[in-house]
MIFIDREN-482187 format. One record per residue (C-alpha): residue number from 1; x, y, z; residue in three letters. Coordinates in nm, 2 decimals. Example, Ala and Ser with C-alpha at 12.3 -4.5 7.8 and 13.67 -1.06 7.14 Angstrom:
# MIFIDREN-482187
1;1.23;-0.45;0.78;ALA
2;1.37;-0.11;0.71;SER
This chain:
# MIFIDREN-482187
1;-2.98;-10.92;9.94;GLY
2;-3.15;-10.72;9.63;VAL
3;-3.04;-10.83;9.29;SER
4;-2.85;-10.64;9.03;LEU
5;-3.07;-10.60;8.73;ALA
6;-3.18;-10.45;8.43;GLY
7;-3.56;-10.37;8.59;ASN
8;-3.44;-10.26;8.89;LEU
9;-3.52;-9.86;8.91;ILE
10;-3.42;-9.58;9.11;VAL
11;-3.61;-9.25;9.05;ARG
12;-3.58;-8.89;9.19;ILE
13;-3.80;-8.64;9.15;THR
14;-3.81;-8.25;9.09;GLY
15;-3.96;-7.95;9.22;ALA
16;-4.27;-8.04;8.99;ASP
17;-4.36;-8.40;9.01;PRO
18;-4.33;-8.45;8.65;ALA
19;-4.02;-8.36;8.64;ASN
20;-3.85;-8.67;8.73;THR
21;-3.46;-8.93;8.64;MET
22;-3.41;-9.28;8.63;SER
23;-3.16;-9.51;8.66;ALA
24;-3.13;-9.88;8.60;MET
25;-2.95;-10.07;8.89;VAL
26;-2.70;-10.30;8.73;VAL
27;-2.38;-10.14;8.97;ASP
28;-2.34;-10.08;9.32;GLN
29;-2.32;-9.72;9.23;ILE
30;-2.51;-9.57;8.98;VAL
31;-2.56;-9.22;8.88;ASP
32;-2.94;-9.05;8.79;ILE
33;-2.84;-8.80;8.53;ASN
34;-2.98;-8.73;8.18;PRO
35;-2.78;-9.01;8.06;ILE
36;-2.94;-9.26;8.26;SER
37;-3.25;-9.15;8.22;GLU
38;-3.17;-9.13;7.82;TYR
39;-3.00;-9.55;7.81;ILE
40;-3.39;-9.63;8.05;LEU
41;-3.58;-9.48;7.75;SER
42;-3.42;-9.61;7.50;LYS
43;-3.46;-9.97;7.63;PHE
44;-3.81;-9.96;7.74;VAL
45;-3.91;-9.78;7.39;ASP
46;-3.79;-10.14;7.26;ASP
47;-4.13;-10.39;7.27;GLU
48;-3.91;-10.66;7.22;ASP
49;-3.68;-10.61;7.49;LEU
50;-3.73;-10.74;7.83;VAL
51;-3.55;-10.54;8.07;LEU
52;-3.49;-10.85;8.36;ALA
53;-3.29;-11.04;8.08;ASP
54;-3.08;-10.73;8.05;LEU
55;-2.70;-10.82;8.12;PRO
56;-2.59;-10.59;8.37;PRO
57;-2.24;-10.58;8.24;ASN
58;-2.37;-10.48;7.87;GLU
59;-2.58;-10.21;8.01;VAL
60;-2.27;-10.06;8.24;VAL
61;-2.07;-10.08;7.95;ALA
62;-2.34;-9.95;7.72;LEU
63;-2.33;-9.64;7.99;THR
64;-1.95;-9.60;7.99;GLY
65;-1.97;-9.54;7.54;LYS
66;-2.24;-9.29;7.66;VAL
67;-2.02;-9.11;7.89;GLU
68;-1.70;-9.06;7.71;GLU
69;-1.90;-8.81;7.45;PHE
70;-1.85;-8.45;7.62;ASP
71;-2.14;-8.28;7.45;ILE
72;-2.18;-7.95;7.45;THR
73;-2.45;-7.75;7.57;LEU
74;-2.65;-7.44;7.51;ASP
75;-2.58;-7.25;7.91;PRO
76;-2.89;-7.13;7.83;ASP
77;-3.13;-7.35;7.70;ASN
78;-2.97;-7.69;7.92;ASN
79;-3.36;-7.80;8.01;THR
80;-3.37;-8.19;8.09;LEU
81;-3.59;-8.23;7.78;ASP
82;-3.29;-8.00;7.56;LYS
83;-3.05;-8.25;7.73;ILE
84;-3.20;-8.56;7.61;LEU
85;-3.25;-8.42;7.28;GLU
86;-2.89;-8.33;7.25;GLN
87;-2.80;-8.70;7.36;LEU
88;-3.04;-8.83;7.10;GLU
89;-2.89;-8.65;6.86;THR
90;-2.55;-8.70;6.89;ASP
91;-2.60;-9.05;7.00;LEU
92;-2.91;-9.16;6.93;GLY
93;-2.79;-9.42;6.64;GLU
94;-2.50;-9.56;6.87;LEU
95;-2.77;-9.65;7.13;VAL
96;-3.01;-9.82;6.91;GLU
97;-2.71;-10.06;6.78;THR
98;-2.62;-10.12;7.08;GLU
99;-2.94;-10.26;7.13;ILE
100;-2.95;-10.45;6.90;ALA
101;-2.63;-10.62;6.96;ILE
102;-2.77;-10.71;7.32;ILE
103;-3.11;-10.84;7.21;GLU
104;-2.89;-11.06;6.95;SER
105;-2.75;-11.42;7.02;THR
106;-2.39;-11.46;6.99;PRO
107;-2.33;-11.80;6.73;ALA
108;-2.30;-12.10;6.95;GLU
109;-2.24;-12.34;6.58;ASP
110;-1.93;-12.31;6.38;ALA
111;-2.19;-12.36;6.09;SER
112;-2.26;-11.98;6.13;VAL
113;-1.93;-11.83;6.08;ALA
114;-1.82;-12.16;5.82;ALA
115;-2.10;-11.97;5.59;ALA
116;-1.95;-11.68;5.59;VAL
117;-1.56;-11.79;5.56;GLU
118;-1.36;-11.64;5.26;GLY
119;-1.26;-11.31;5.06;THR
120;-1.57;-11.05;5.01;TRP
121;-1.53;-10.80;4.75;ASN
122;-1.68;-10.41;4.90;ILE
123;-1.82;-10.19;4.68;VAL
124;-1.88;-9.81;4.89;GLU
125;-2.03;-9.52;4.81;LEU
126;-1.99;-9.19;5.09;THR
127;-2.14;-8.87;5.07;LEU
128;-1.98;-8.61;5.33;GLY
129;-1.98;-8.23;5.37;MET
130;-1.73;-8.01;5.50;HIS
131;-1.79;-7.66;5.71;ASP
132;-1.57;-7.38;5.84;THR
133;-1.59;-7.23;6.14;ASP
134;-1.34;-6.94;6.04;GLN
135;-1.53;-6.56;6.03;THR
136;-1.62;-6.49;5.74;PRO
137;-1.78;-6.85;5.63;GLN
138;-1.71;-6.83;5.25;ASN
139;-1.70;-7.17;5.17;TRP
140;-1.88;-7.50;5.16;GLY
141;-1.76;-7.82;5.06;VAL
142;-1.97;-8.16;4.90;PHE
143;-1.75;-8.47;4.90;SER
144;-1.91;-8.75;4.65;TYR
145;-1.64;-9.12;4.67;ASP
146;-1.61;-9.45;4.59;THR
147;-1.41;-9.76;4.73;TYR
148;-1.39;-10.12;4.65;ILE
149;-1.19;-10.36;4.89;ASP
150;-1.17;-10.70;4.93;ASN
151;-1.09;-10.92;5.24;LEU
152;-1.16;-11.26;5.37;THR
153;-1.31;-11.39;5.71;PHE
154;-1.19;-11.62;5.87;THR
155;-1.34;-11.86;6.17;PRO
156;-1.16;-11.87;6.51;THR
157;-1.15;-12.15;6.77;ASP
158;-1.47;-11.92;6.88;ASP
159;-1.80;-11.97;6.72;PRO
160;-1.91;-11.63;6.80;ALA
161;-1.57;-11.41;6.67;GLU
162;-1.41;-11.46;6.35;ILE
163;-1.10;-11.26;6.23;THR
164;-1.06;-10.98;5.93;VAL
165;-0.79;-10.97;5.72;GLN
166;-0.80;-10.63;5.50;LEU
167;-0.55;-10.77;5.19;ASN
168;-0.32;-10.51;5.02;ALA
169;-0.32;-10.44;4.70;ASP
170;-0.71;-10.42;4.69;SER
171;-0.81;-10.13;4.69;SER
172;-0.88;-9.85;4.50;ALA
173;-1.05;-9.56;4.60;ASP
174;-1.15;-9.22;4.42;THR
175;-1.21;-8.91;4.62;GLU
176;-1.41;-8.56;4.51;THR
177;-1.47;-8.28;4.67;ARG
178;-1.68;-8.05;4.49;TYR
179;-1.62;-7.68;4.70;SER
180;-1.85;-7.35;4.63;THR
181;-1.74;-7.03;4.78;PHE
182;-1.91;-6.72;4.81;SER
183;-1.90;-6.54;4.51;ASP
184;-2.13;-6.87;4.37;ALA
185;-1.74;-6.96;4.19;SER
186;-1.70;-7.31;4.23;THR
187;-1.36;-7.56;4.20;SER
188;-1.35;-7.93;4.20;ILE
189;-1.04;-8.20;4.36;TRP
190;-1.07;-8.46;4.26;HIS
191;-0.77;-8.78;4.34;GLU
192;-0.76;-9.12;4.31;THR
193;-0.54;-9.37;4.51;SER
194;-0.43;-9.70;4.57;ILE
195;-0.37;-9.91;4.88;SER
196;-0.15;-10.16;4.97;ASP
197;-0.20;-10.16;5.36;GLU
198;-0.34;-10.46;5.51;THR
199;-0.53;-10.49;5.86;GLU
200;-0.65;-10.79;6.08;SER
201;-0.88;-10.71;6.37;PHE
202;-1.11;-10.96;6.56;PRO
203;-1.53;-10.89;6.55;VAL
204;-1.83;-11.06;6.66;SER
205;-2.05;-11.31;6.44;ILE
206;-2.44;-11.38;6.54;ASP
207;-2.67;-11.64;6.52;SER
208;-2.84;-11.50;6.25;ASP
209;-2.46;-11.43;6.07;GLY
210;-2.46;-11.04;6.12;ASN
211;-2.12;-10.91;6.26;ILE
212;-2.07;-10.61;6.48;THR
213;-1.71;-10.45;6.56;PHE
214;-1.66;-10.19;6.76;ASP
215;-1.49;-9.87;6.56;GLU
216;-1.21;-9.67;6.85;PRO
217;-1.20;-9.26;6.90;LEU
218;-1.02;-9.16;6.58;GLU
219;-0.77;-8.94;6.55;GLU
220;-0.52;-8.84;6.24;GLU
221;-0.34;-8.58;6.15;LEU
222;-0.32;-8.45;5.74;GLU
223;-0.08;-8.63;5.55;THR
224;0.24;-8.41;5.39;VAL
225;0.57;-8.39;5.31;ASN
226;0.80;-8.17;5.45;ILE
227;1.02;-8.05;5.29;GLY
228;1.33;-7.71;5.29;ASP
229;1.19;-7.48;5.56;PRO
230;1.26;-7.18;5.30;VAL
231;1.10;-7.32;4.98;THR
232;0.80;-7.49;5.15;ASP
233;0.46;-7.43;5.25;PRO
234;0.48;-7.78;5.40;GLU
235;0.79;-7.71;5.62;ALA
236;0.60;-7.66;5.95;ASP
237;0.44;-7.99;5.93;GLY
238;0.00;-8.06;5.86;PRO
239;-0.20;-7.78;5.93;ASP
240;-0.55;-8.02;6.07;TYR
241;-0.58;-8.33;6.20;GLY
242;-0.92;-8.50;6.23;TRP
243;-1.10;-8.68;6.52;ARG
244;-1.39;-8.92;6.48;PHE
245;-1.61;-9.06;6.73;PRO
246;-1.62;-9.41;6.85;PRO
247;-1.90;-9.61;6.72;GLY
248;-2.08;-9.96;6.63;VAL
249;-2.05;-10.12;6.33;ALA
250;-2.36;-10.33;6.22;PHE
251;-2.29;-10.56;5.92;VAL
252;-2.62;-10.71;5.83;ASP
253;-2.62;-11.08;5.68;ASN
254;-2.89;-11.13;5.38;ALA
255;-2.77;-11.44;5.28;ASN
256;-2.46;-11.55;5.31;ASN
257;-2.37;-11.46;5.02;HIS
258;-2.43;-11.03;5.05;THR
259;-2.35;-10.84;5.36;LEU
260;-2.46;-10.44;5.40;VAL
261;-2.31;-10.19;5.61;TYR
262;-2.45;-9.86;5.64;ALA
263;-2.21;-9.59;5.85;ASN
264;-2.27;-9.20;5.96;THR
265;-1.99;-9.05;6.16;THR
266;-1.95;-8.69;6.27;ALA
267;-1.60;-8.58;6.24;GLY
268;-1.46;-8.21;6.36;VAL
269;-1.15;-8.09;6.16;ARG
270;-0.87;-7.91;6.42;TYR
271;-0.59;-7.69;6.32;GLN
272;-0.28;-7.84;6.51;THR
273;-0.04;-7.69;6.73;THR
274;0.31;-7.79;6.76;ASP
275;0.38;-7.94;7.12;THR
276;0.79;-7.97;7.18;ASP
277;0.86;-7.68;7.03;GLY
278;1.07;-7.80;6.69;ASP
279;0.87;-7.53;6.47;GLY
280;0.67;-7.84;6.34;ILE
281;0.30;-7.88;6.43;ASN
282;0.25;-8.26;6.59;ASP
283;-0.04;-8.29;6.73;ALA
284;-0.46;-8.14;6.70;ILE
285;-0.51;-7.82;6.93;ASP
286;-0.82;-7.95;7.08;PRO
287;-0.92;-7.52;7.13;ASP
288;-0.85;-7.47;6.75;ALA
289;-1.20;-7.66;6.64;LYS
290;-1.17;-7.56;6.22;ASP
291;-1.46;-7.71;6.11;GLY
292;-1.73;-8.03;6.02;ASP
293;-1.64;-8.33;5.85;GLU
294;-2.00;-8.58;5.80;VAL
295;-2.02;-8.84;5.61;GLU
296;-2.30;-9.11;5.51;ILE
297;-2.12;-9.45;5.38;ARG
298;-2.30;-9.78;5.23;ARG
299;-2.05;-10.02;5.18;SER
300;-2.21;-10.40;5.05;ILE
301;-1.98;-10.68;5.09;LEU
302;-2.01;-10.98;4.80;LEU
303;-1.87;-11.31;4.82;LYS
304;-1.60;-11.37;4.59;GLN
305;-1.62;-11.66;4.34;ALA
306;-1.37;-11.93;4.24;SER
307;-1.51;-12.07;3.95;ASN
308;-1.78;-11.86;3.73;MET
309;-1.85;-11.78;3.38;ALA
310;-2.02;-11.62;3.21;GLN
311;-2.35;-11.87;3.18;GLU
312;-2.41;-11.85;3.58;ASP
313;-2.51;-11.48;3.52;LEU
314;-2.80;-11.59;3.27;LEU
315;-3.11;-11.41;3.34;GLY
316;-3.26;-11.10;3.43;GLU
317;-3.16;-10.87;3.76;TYR
318;-3.34;-10.64;3.87;GLY
319;-3.10;-10.35;3.87;VAL
320;-3.13;-9.94;4.06;ILE
321;-2.83;-9.63;4.01;THR
322;-2.74;-9.32;4.16;THR
323;-2.59;-9.13;3.99;SER
324;-2.36;-8.76;4.08;LEU
325;-2.26;-8.59;3.81;ASP
326;-2.10;-8.22;3.95;PHE
327;-1.95;-7.99;3.73;TYR
328;-1.81;-7.60;3.82;THR
329;-1.82;-7.38;3.47;GLY
330;-2.03;-7.03;3.44;PRO
331;-2.32;-7.22;3.50;ALA
332;-2.22;-7.47;3.76;PRO
333;-2.39;-7.72;3.98;GLY
334;-2.52;-8.10;4.04;ALA
335;-2.71;-8.39;3.82;LEU
336;-2.83;-8.61;4.08;VAL
337;-3.01;-8.93;3.85;SER
338;-3.13;-9.25;4.01;SER
339;-3.27;-9.53;3.72;ALA
340;-3.44;-9.84;3.75;SER
341;-3.36;-10.12;3.48;TYR
342;-3.41;-10.49;3.44;THR
343;-3.06;-10.59;3.31;VAL
344;-3.12;-10.90;3.10;ASP
345;-2.77;-11.14;3.04;PHE
346;-2.78;-11.39;2.75;GLY
347;-2.47;-11.51;2.85;GLY
348;-2.29;-11.47;2.50;ASN
349;-2.17;-11.13;2.67;GLY
350;-2.37;-10.91;2.60;PHE
351;-2.61;-10.79;2.77;VAL
352;-3.06;-10.63;2.67;ASP
353;-3.09;-10.27;2.93;VAL
354;-3.48;-10.14;3.01;ALA
355;-3.63;-9.97;3.24;GLY
356;-3.62;-9.54;3.33;ASP
357;-3.44;-9.29;3.54;VAL
358;-3.54;-8.99;3.69;VAL
359;-3.36;-8.69;3.71;GLU
360;-3.29;-8.38;3.96;LEU
361;-3.09;-8.12;3.85;THR
362;-2.95;-7.82;4.10;ARG
363;-2.80;-7.48;3.98;GLU
364;-2.77;-7.20;4.16;PRO
365;-2.99;-6.93;4.06;ASP
366;-2.71;-6.66;3.90;MET
367;-2.94;-6.37;3.81;THR
368;-3.01;-6.35;4.15;SER
369;-2.91;-6.14;4.46;GLN
370;-2.83;-6.43;4.70;ALA
371;-2.73;-6.70;4.39;PRO
372;-2.62;-6.92;4.68;LEU
373;-2.91;-6.99;4.87;LYS
374;-3.19;-6.94;4.56;ASN
375;-3.17;-7.33;4.36;ILE
376;-3.28;-7.40;4.03;LEU
377;-3.42;-7.71;4.08;LEU
378;-3.55;-7.95;3.83;THR
379;-3.69;-8.32;3.85;LEU
380;-3.80;-8.48;3.58;THR
381;-4.07;-8.78;3.56;SER
382;-3.95;-9.14;3.52;PRO
383;-3.78;-9.10;3.15;VAL
384;-3.78;-9.49;2.96;PRO
385;-3.45;-9.50;2.91;ASP
386;-3.31;-9.94;2.72;SER
387;-2.99;-10.01;2.52;VAL
388;-2.90;-10.37;2.39;GLN
389;-2.62;-10.55;2.31;GLY
390;-2.36;-10.38;2.61;ILE
391;-2.07;-10.60;2.61;PRO
392;-1.96;-10.75;2.93;TYR
393;-1.70;-10.94;3.08;SER
394;-1.69;-11.15;3.39;VAL
395;-1.39;-11.32;3.52;SER
396;-1.38;-11.66;3.70;THR
397;-1.36;-11.48;4.07;GLU
398;-1.67;-11.25;3.96;GLY
399;-1.51;-10.97;3.88;GLN
400;-1.77;-10.81;3.61;LEU
401;-1.73;-10.51;3.38;THR
402;-2.00;-10.38;3.15;LEU
403;-1.87;-10.19;2.91;ASP
404;-2.13;-9.85;2.93;THR
405;-1.90;-9.56;2.74;ASP
406;-1.92;-9.80;2.44;GLY
407;-1.53;-9.74;2.38;GLN
408;-1.35;-10.06;2.34;ALA
409;-1.13;-10.21;2.62;GLY
410;-1.12;-10.13;2.97;ALA
411;-1.19;-9.76;3.01;THR
412;-1.26;-9.50;3.33;ALA
413;-1.61;-9.50;3.21;GLY
414;-1.68;-9.81;3.25;ASP
415;-1.91;-9.99;3.50;LEU
416;-1.65;-10.20;3.69;ALA
417;-1.71;-10.44;4.07;GLY
418;-1.84;-10.77;4.14;TRP
419;-2.11;-11.04;4.13;VAL
420;-2.14;-11.28;4.40;ASN
421;-2.09;-11.60;4.46;ASP
422;-2.41;-11.76;4.40;ASP
423;-2.43;-11.46;4.11;ALA
424;-2.78;-11.38;4.31;SER
425;-2.65;-10.98;4.33;ALA
426;-2.42;-10.77;4.18;MET
427;-2.25;-10.44;4.26;SER
428;-2.05;-10.19;4.01;LEU
429;-1.91;-9.81;4.01;VAL
430;-1.81;-9.62;3.72;ALA
431;-1.62;-9.29;3.76;VAL
432;-1.57;-9.00;3.47;GLN
433;-1.40;-8.71;3.52;THR
434;-1.40;-8.42;3.23;THR
435;-1.09;-8.19;3.22;ASN
436;-1.08;-7.79;3.07;ALA
437;-0.90;-7.92;2.78;ASP
438;-1.05;-8.25;2.67;PRO
439;-0.65;-8.29;2.50;ASN
440;-0.45;-8.31;2.83;ASP
441;-0.57;-8.52;3.10;PRO
442;-0.29;-8.31;3.31;SER
443;-0.60;-7.97;3.28;SER
444;-0.84;-7.83;3.56;GLU
445;-1.10;-8.09;3.67;VAL
446;-1.43;-7.96;3.56;ILE
447;-1.67;-8.23;3.59;ALA
448;-1.69;-8.59;3.81;VAL
449;-1.98;-8.80;3.75;GLU
450;-1.96;-9.12;3.99;LYS
451;-2.17;-9.40;3.89;GLN
452;-2.28;-9.67;4.14;LEU
453;-2.52;-9.96;4.08;VAL
454;-2.68;-10.27;4.25;PHE
455;-2.84;-10.53;4.12;GLY
456;-3.04;-10.88;4.24;VAL
457;-3.11;-11.18;4.06;LYS
458;-3.51;-11.20;3.99;LEU
459;-3.74;-11.43;4.12;PRO
460;-3.99;-11.65;3.80;THR
461;-4.25;-11.64;4.05;ALA
462;-4.40;-11.34;4.24;GLN
463;-4.25;-11.36;4.56;PRO
464;-4.44;-11.41;4.93;ASP
465;-4.40;-11.06;5.13;LEU
466;-4.69;-11.14;5.42;SER
467;-4.57;-11.03;5.74;ASN
468;-4.18;-11.03;5.58;ALA
469;-4.04;-10.72;5.81;VAL
470;-3.72;-10.56;5.63;PHE
471;-3.46;-10.30;5.74;LYS
472;-3.39;-10.03;5.52;LEU
473;-3.05;-9.89;5.44;TYR
474;-3.05;-9.58;5.20;PRO
475;-2.86;-9.30;5.07;GLN
476;-3.04;-9.01;4.97;VAL
477;-2.96;-8.67;4.80;TYR
478;-3.18;-8.36;4.87;GLY
479;-3.23;-8.00;4.79;SER
480;-3.49;-7.71;4.82;ASP
481;-3.46;-7.43;4.63;VAL
482;-3.40;-7.20;4.88;ASN
483;-3.03;-7.36;4.85;GLY
484;-3.07;-7.64;5.13;GLU
485;-2.88;-7.98;5.03;THR
486;-2.94;-8.26;5.27;GLU
487;-2.75;-8.62;5.26;MET
488;-3.06;-8.90;5.50;VAL
489;-3.04;-9.21;5.62;SER
490;-3.22;-9.41;5.88;LEU
491;-3.14;-9.56;6.17;ARG
492;-3.07;-9.85;6.24;LEU
493;-3.40;-9.95;6.46;ALA
494;-3.64;-9.84;6.15;SER
495;-3.82;-10.09;5.99;SER
496;-4.06;-10.19;5.66;LEU
497;-4.34;-10.41;5.77;THR
498;-4.52;-10.54;5.47;PHE
499;-4.96;-10.64;5.55;ALA
500;-5.01;-11.02;5.61;PRO
501;-5.19;-10.96;5.22;ASP
502;-4.88;-10.73;5.13;ALA
503;-5.14;-10.46;5.00;SER
504;-4.95;-10.16;5.25;THR
505;-4.62;-10.19;5.40;ALA
506;-4.58;-10.00;5.77;SER
507;-4.28;-9.76;5.78;ALA
508;-4.16;-9.72;6.12;ASP
509;-3.85;-9.53;6.02;PHE
510;-3.60;-9.32;6.24;THR
511;-3.40;-9.04;5.97;SER
512;-3.09;-8.93;6.00;SER
513;-2.84;-8.76;5.83;GLY
514;-2.74;-8.41;5.81;PHE
515;-2.81;-8.06;5.61;MET
516;-2.65;-7.73;5.59;ARG
517;-2.90;-7.42;5.50;PRO
518;-2.69;-7.32;5.21;THR
519;-2.35;-7.44;5.02;ASP
520;-2.17;-7.27;5.27;ILE
521;-2.41;-7.26;5.60;GLY
522;-2.28;-7.49;5.86;ASP
523;-2.40;-7.85;5.91;ILE
524;-2.65;-8.00;6.17;GLU
525;-2.77;-8.35;6.19;PRO
526;-3.10;-8.40;6.08;VAL
527;-3.30;-8.65;6.34;VAL
528;-3.64;-8.71;6.29;ASP
529;-3.75;-8.91;6.60;ASP
530;-4.08;-8.83;6.62;GLU
531;-4.20;-8.91;6.28;ALA
532;-4.53;-9.14;6.35;PRO
533;-4.56;-9.48;6.12;ALA
534;-4.70;-9.44;5.80;PHE
535;-4.84;-9.68;5.55;ASP
536;-4.73;-9.71;5.23;PHE
537;-4.98;-9.81;4.96;SER
538;-4.83;-10.12;4.75;VAL
539;-4.92;-9.99;4.40;ASP
540;-4.79;-10.33;4.22;SER
541;-4.59;-10.65;4.27;LEU
542;-4.50;-10.87;3.93;ALA
543;-4.40;-11.19;3.89;ALA
544;-4.06;-11.13;3.85;ASN
545;-4.04;-10.95;4.12;GLY
546;-4.05;-10.58;4.06;GLU
547;-4.25;-10.39;4.31;ILE
548;-4.33;-10.00;4.35;SER
549;-4.49;-9.82;4.68;LEU
550;-4.58;-9.49;4.70;SER
551;-4.71;-9.27;5.00;TYR
552;-4.89;-8.88;5.05;MET
553;-4.84;-8.72;5.33;ASP
554;-5.18;-8.62;5.40;PRO
555;-5.06;-8.31;5.57;GLN
556;-4.78;-8.15;5.31;THR
557;-4.88;-8.36;4.99;ASN
558;-4.51;-8.43;4.96;ALA
559;-4.49;-8.79;4.81;THR
560;-4.25;-9.08;4.83;MET
561;-4.20;-9.38;4.57;SER
562;-3.97;-9.65;4.65;ILE
563;-4.01;-9.85;4.33;LYS
564;-3.76;-10.18;4.26;GLY
565;-3.69;-10.57;4.27;PHE
566;-3.72;-10.81;4.49;VAL
567;-3.42;-11.07;4.46;SER
568;-3.48;-11.47;4.42;SER
569;-3.47;-11.55;4.70;ASP
570;-3.68;-11.31;4.90;GLY
571;-3.44;-11.15;5.12;ASN
572;-3.38;-10.84;4.99;MET
573;-3.48;-10.56;4.77;ILE
574;-3.32;-10.29;4.62;VAL
575;-3.54;-9.96;4.63;PHE
576;-3.48;-9.62;4.41;ARG
577;-3.63;-9.37;4.62;TYR
578;-3.79;-9.04;4.48;VAL
579;-3.94;-8.69;4.73;GLU
580;-4.14;-8.50;4.55;ASP
581;-4.23;-8.19;4.77;ASP
582;-4.37;-7.92;4.56;ASP
583;-4.66;-7.80;4.68;ALA
584;-4.54;-7.48;4.80;ASN
585;-4.36;-7.36;4.57;ALA
586;-4.11;-7.10;4.74;SER
587;-4.00;-7.40;5.00;GLN
588;-4.00;-7.70;4.70;ALA
589;-3.78;-8.00;4.83;TYR
590;-3.74;-8.29;4.61;TYR
591;-3.48;-8.58;4.69;ALA
592;-3.31;-8.90;4.52;LEU
593;-3.13;-9.20;4.61;GLY
594;-3.07;-9.60;4.71;MET
595;-3.21;-9.84;4.95;ALA
596;-3.11;-10.17;5.02;ILE
597;-3.39;-10.35;5.30;ALA
598;-3.29;-10.67;5.41;VAL
599;-3.54;-10.89;5.56;ARG
600;-3.50;-10.96;5.92;GLN
């Protein structure tokens, strides 16, 4: 006679009364196990959620998704605490995203879908790492990719559902793999591809215009052209295949003109096998894991304009840039930079740029006995940077090009991308390659620089941030002098909350990402779910929306500085992120990146 409900709990106790496991009774039969305990704890930790209001079927569905994962445990260290820690590492982002969806209200009015109907342009930067399980471990890869595409949203008869159509002949994908080997030598693989694939699928939309969809388990094989079995080394088919776990995508709607999507994936690379005896490998061999391939992707979607002109871009924009330049040679390394600019569009085909740039140089210490472990790091203070009279052009659909390389006409070094339909935000990318022989474009690529730009139209009066709550979508690259490399973002549940007088902002962050101890080391997850909330000091907030925040960790003296711009409608902030932790010179750590904040 008792109804199934999220607040009906069954519990068992171990020999030690402090050891318990619980389950929400949302089905006639429930298993009490570490997964049920973990899911209950995630719901309980959410202060905005009432267990009694949870739809039992959605809890059952979430439990099923978690159970699909076969977590690998250390047989000598498999206590309940360790199992829960492993679940948090592997599945925390999935569960938090699912909880956010459960808490949201599906759109009930057709006007919500109508507000996002139309074509959207995608500008994307992805950071990645690859490692190997082979012995010896003699290589590692850092990847950085840019991607431009567009899609169309179409409402359906269901107000809580829209159809997504990925459009043909619209994508441009540049992939770069920077490989480091055990002898500290390096190489670059770089490729640009254009896709003509189309795809259509349904997605859900909530009352705030946020979009969600399931990302199913993905399995794919390496693409090869099988030729003559005598002369073609690929005659036996693909050598590798990949599996990427299922997930849930959450696309945050900033203002019906700009959407932000952040995604973290951890794929596994396998060797392949011949299952039908024809001499050609045709399937993944699940018993032959070859390595890990992880990514942190950040996508910006800008609604496409239909009748834009130069004069629509009049005025100032606040712009943050992220640039990654990896290079080979006798002194291989990387230059990662992030700049903060005000960009003044004069409406006459030219822009003036003024701001400052921070640079992080990372190179192996080739004089050391262990060049892969000893890294020379240099972090510069903000250096003033300004340029006047940069030519630009914008199409009627909002395609924007800035001639930043000083060469007439459209060239690879230009910044190119899109401005959205109400000219409130823009995002651009640039890709520049350097060949060993400058006069021979087919010669070896020895350097690739990629740049991502995101900017917002600036307000004309100081924005009101009192009690404002933002979600942050960062993408940060970090390194320390011992050879460690990190790629870090934040979990969906993280938030930045401004005080009533906007003099401070409380950061309730859960880091999420990946690290490796050396350039050829094993990839490890980064999950900081125990970090307490802390307060940024709001150092300045100008009339044009320029804002600076800072925090110094009292335990380590590490400083975090985020500087950027509030959008004209107050719904977004774009930040440059700088972390400087050099209190201990033997463990000095620096990080640079960009964060987009979306008001909730």
